[in-house]
C-alpha positions as CSV (number, residue, x, y, z in Angstrom):
1,M,1.9,37.6,-33.3
2,S,1.3,34.3,-31.6
3,L,-2.2,35.0,-31.2
4,R,-2.7,36.0,-35.0
5,I,-0.7,32.3,-35.7
6,A,-3.4,30.9,-33.2
7,L,-6.6,32.6,-34.6
8,I,-5.4,31.2,-37.9
9,A,-4.6,27.9,-37.0
10,A,-8.2,27.2,-34.8
11,F,-10.1,29.3,-38.2
12,S,-8.2,26.1,-40.4
13,L,-9.5,23.4,-38.1
14,F,-12.7,25.1,-37.7
15,I,-13.4,25.1,-41.7
16,G,-11.6,21.6,-41.7
17,A,-14.2,20.1,-39.3
18,S,-16.9,22.2,-41.5
19,A,-15.6,20.8,-44.7
20,A,-15.9,17.6,-43.3
21,E,-19.4,17.6,-41.4
22,A,-20.8,18.6,-45.1
23,A,-19.4,15.8,-46.4
24,S,-21.0,13.8,-43.9
25,C,-24.7,12.1,-44.1
26,M,-26.7,9.7,-42.9
27,T,-29.6,7.9,-44.8
28,F,-31.4,4.5,-44.6
29,A,-30.4,2.4,-47.2
30,K,-29.7,-1.5,-48.3
31,I,-26.9,-3.5,-48.2
32,K,-26.4,-4.5,-51.7
33,K,-23.5,-6.8,-52.7
34,Y,-19.4,-6.6,-50.1
35,D,-16.5,-6.7,-51.5
36,A,-13.9,-8.3,-49.5
37,D,-11.2,-8.5,-51.6
38,A,-11.7,-4.4,-52.7
39,K,-13.4,-3.6,-49.2
40,K,-16.0,-2.2,-50.7
41,I,-19.7,-1.8,-50.2
42,E,-22.5,-1.6,-52.7
43,I,-25.4,0.3,-51.0
44,A,-29.3,1.5,-52.5
45,S,-31.2,4.2,-50.9
46,A,-34.2,3.1,-49.2
47,K,-36.9,4.5,-47.2
48,G,-37.9,4.3,-43.6
49,S,-39.6,6.1,-40.9
50,E,-36.8,7.7,-38.9
51,R,-39.9,7.7,-35.4
52,R,-40.4,4.0,-35.9
53,Y,-36.6,3.1,-37.0
54,F,-35.2,5.2,-33.9
55,P,-38.4,5.6,-31.3
56,K,-37.3,7.3,-27.7
57,P,-38.9,7.3,-24.9
58,E,-40.7,10.2,-23.8
59,G,-39.9,13.4,-23.2
60,S,-36.8,12.5,-25.0
61,T,-35.3,14.8,-27.7
62,G,-32.9,15.2,-31.0
63,S,-32.6,13.5,-34.0
64,K,-30.5,10.6,-34.9
65,L,-30.8,11.5,-38.6
66,P,-29.3,14.6,-38.1
67,R,-29.3,15.2,-42.3
68,K,-30.1,13.4,-45.3
69,C,-27.9,12.7,-47.5
70,S,-27.3,14.5,-51.1
71,R,-28.2,13.5,-54.1
72,K,-24.7,13.8,-55.1
73,L,-23.0,12.0,-52.3
74,L,-25.2,9.0,-53.2
75,K,-24.5,9.2,-57.1
76,N,-22.0,6.2,-56.3
77,P,-23.3,3.9,-54.3
78,V,-20.2,2.3,-53.7
79,Y,-18.1,3.7,-50.0
80,D,-15.0,1.8,-48.7
81,V,-15.3,-0.3,-45.2
82,K,-12.5,-0.9,-42.6
83,P,-13.0,-4.9,-42.0
84,T,-10.2,-4.8,-38.9
85,G,-8.6,-1.6,-36.5
86,G,-9.3,0.2,-33.0
87,R,-12.8,1.6,-32.2
88,M,-12.3,5.0,-34.9
89,S,-11.2,3.1,-37.5
90,V,-13.2,-0.2,-38.1
91,T,-16.4,0.2,-39.9
92,Q,-18.9,0.3,-36.9
93,I,-21.8,-2.0,-36.4
94,R,-24.3,-0.4,-33.9
95,M,-27.4,-1.1,-31.9
96,N,-30.6,1.3,-32.7
97,F,-31.2,2.8,-29.3
98,S,-28.1,1.7,-26.8
99,G,-25.9,2.6,-30.0
100,K,-23.6,0.3,-28.7
101,M,-21.0,-0.8,-31.0
102,V,-21.2,-4.7,-31.3
103,N,-18.1,-5.4,-33.7
104,D,-15.4,-7.8,-33.1
105,T,-12.6,-5.3,-34.2
106,D,-9.9,-8.3,-33.8
107,D,-11.7,-10.4,-36.2
108,P,-11.6,-9.5,-39.9
109,A,-14.3,-12.4,-40.4
110,W,-16.8,-11.1,-38.2
111,L,-17.7,-7.5,-40.3
112,P,-17.7,-9.7,-44.0
113,A,-20.2,-12.3,-42.5
114,K,-22.6,-9.2,-40.6
115,L,-22.7,-7.5,-44.2
116,Q,-23.8,-11.2,-45.8
117,E,-26.6,-11.4,-43.2
118,L,-27.7,-7.9,-43.4
119,I,-27.6,-8.6,-47.0
120,D,-29.1,-11.8,-47.1
121,G,-31.7,-10.7,-44.9
122,K,-32.7,-7.4,-47.3
123,T,-32.6,-4.8,-43.9
124,T,-32.9,-2.1,-43.8
125,V,-30.2,0.1,-42.3
126,V,-29.0,3.9,-41.5
127,V,-25.4,4.3,-42.7
128,L,-23.0,6.7,-41.9
129,I,-20.9,7.9,-45.1
130,R,-18.0,10.1,-44.0
131,P,-14.6,11.6,-45.8
132,G,-11.8,10.2,-45.1
133,L,-8.5,11.4,-43.4
134,G,-6.7,13.5,-45.5
135,K,-7.3,15.8,-48.2
136,D,-8.2,13.6,-51.0
137,A,-9.6,10.6,-49.4
138,P,-12.7,8.7,-50.2
139,L,-16.2,8.6,-48.8
140,G,-16.2,5.6,-46.5
141,L,-19.2,4.5,-44.5
142,T,-18.4,4.6,-41.3
143,T,-21.5,3.3,-39.2
144,I,-24.7,1.3,-39.8
145,Y,-27.4,1.0,-37.2
146,L,-29.1,-2.4,-37.0
147,P,-33.1,-1.8,-37.1
148,I,-34.0,-1.6,-33.8
149,T,-34.9,-5.2,-31.7
150,D,-37.5,-6.5,-29.8
151,E,-35.4,-6.1,-26.7
152,E,-34.5,-2.4,-27.1
153,K,-38.3,-1.8,-28.1
154,A,-39.3,-3.5,-24.7
155,E,-35.9,-1.1,-22.5
156,I,-38.2,1.9,-24.3
157,Q,-41.3,0.7,-22.6
158,R,-39.6,-0.2,-19.2
159,L,-38.1,3.4,-19.8
160,N,-41.7,5.1,-20.2
161,D,-43.3,2.8,-17.3
162,Q,-41.0,3.8,-14.9
163,A,-41.2,7.8,-16.0
164,E,-43.4,10.1,-13.9
165,D,-45.6,12.8,-15.1
166,V,-44.5,16.1,-13.6
């Protein structure tokens, strides 16, 4: 009996994780506006080159963009954001190559200022949209990947120069 309950629990967790994954997506976007009072962000879909946006050292595999957003997800371009909280509950701004989070999670003014900088610069970024916790939780913009920097390009070049042919 307990084995049966354990299998049912494991199956329901798998189904829940699969449903959440099905509703998650990454895509290129430009941030159109941010409403600090409502903690909502409006995005517009943008075009971008994954190879140029996420260059990799020679020999590395994998992709940063596991799937494109469906039209259904992009019909409503307004998503929730969380300017403060713990590392896993705040809307994260991440570096491109290293993936390092750059947020000041304790400063409520940090994220709005960074979003305004991206809006003013009309910067194309990669956004990760996921469902919130709970059955009827709205979708939220959980992660923003910044464009690759010159320092990151230099690090990729350093890694390529350091690599040896086998």
